[in-house]
C-alpha positions, 0 to 999 in steps of 0.5 A, spaced: 500 500 500 502 506 497 503 512 502 497 517 501 500 524 498 499 530 502 493 534 500 494 540 496 489 545 500 493 551 496 492 548 489 489 554 484 493 559 488 499 563 485 505 559 486 509 565 490 504 565 495 504 558 496 511 558 496 511 564 502 506 559 506 510 553 505 516 557 508 512 560 514 510 553 515 518 551 515 520 556 519 514 555 524 511 562 524 505 560 520 501 558 527 503 565 531 501 569 525 494 565 525 493 565 532 495 573 532 489 574 527 484 569 530 486 569 537 480 565 540 475 559 538 468 560 538 463 557 543 458 553 538 460 546 541 453 542 540 449 540 534 443 544 537 448 551 538 450 549 531 443 549 528 441 555 532 447 559 529 446 556 522 439 558 522 440 565 525 445 566 518 440 563 514 434 568 516 438 574 516 440 572 508 436 567 505 429 568 508 426 564 502 430 558 502 428 552 504 427 550 511 433 546 514 431 539 517 438 538 520 444 541 522 450 537 525 457 536 526 460 530 523 466 527 525 467 523 519 467 528 514 474 531 514 477 524 514 473 522 508 477 526 502 478 532 506 471 535 506 469 540 511 462 541 510 456 538 506 449 539 504 444 534 502 437 534 499 433 528 501 427 526 498 422 521 500 415 519 498 410 519 504 403 516 501 402 521 495 406 526 497 414 527 496 417 530 502 424 534 501 429 535 507 435 539 507 441 538 511 448 541 513 453 537 516 460 541 518 466 537 520 467 536 527 474 539 527 470 546 526 468 545 534 475 548 536 476 553 530 475 561 530 468 563 529 470 566 522 472 559 520 466 556 522 462 562 519 465 561 512 464 554 512 456 555 514 456 561 509 459 556 503 454 551 505 448 555 506 449 558 499 448 551 496 441 552 498 440 557 492 446 556 488 448 548 486 454 550 483 461 553 484 460 559 479 460 566 479 453 567 482 455 562 488 461 566 490 457 573 489 452 570 494 458 567 499 461 574 499 454 578 500 453 573 506 460 574 508 464 580 505 471 577 507 469 570 504 475 569 500 480 571 505 477 567 510 477 561 505 485 562 504 486 563 511 482 556 513 486 553 507 493 555 510 491 553 517 489 546 514 496 546 511 499 547 518 495 542 521 497 537 516 504 539 517 504 539 524 498 535 527 497 540 532 491 544 533 492 551 535 485 552 538 482 548 543 
């Protein structure tokens, strides 16, 4: 069995920027920069608190979107192909009616991360309620809900690179 190649969280970013992040990791300075920028973890720890948190954001920006039947942390998400969040639409036939349920699952590693990173993933998954594909309209909706969306996504990706390199979480 071959060893698993390292995940390239920074694929698609300019090579000089990726080299700079790799240099910060090698020098052991990336962790300090991230902790300085995002000093503490959020207080959302339970599935109920996560549901309330997601519902508040949804009600602020996506009032006409379908209701969510389930929002939860999922311990298996990050280990399966490094998925950070997942949205699902489940349809079931009940008698003569077709019932549809919407679910959002967030990787459990977000229990110990800054609120900004949790918000970025939640905004991303909520945007899928309106826009299925990762196209221009999708990212415009993400930026409408979180103006710093792209910077937060980059910072999260750099943190995931740090986590993969060191195996040591920064917030707990």
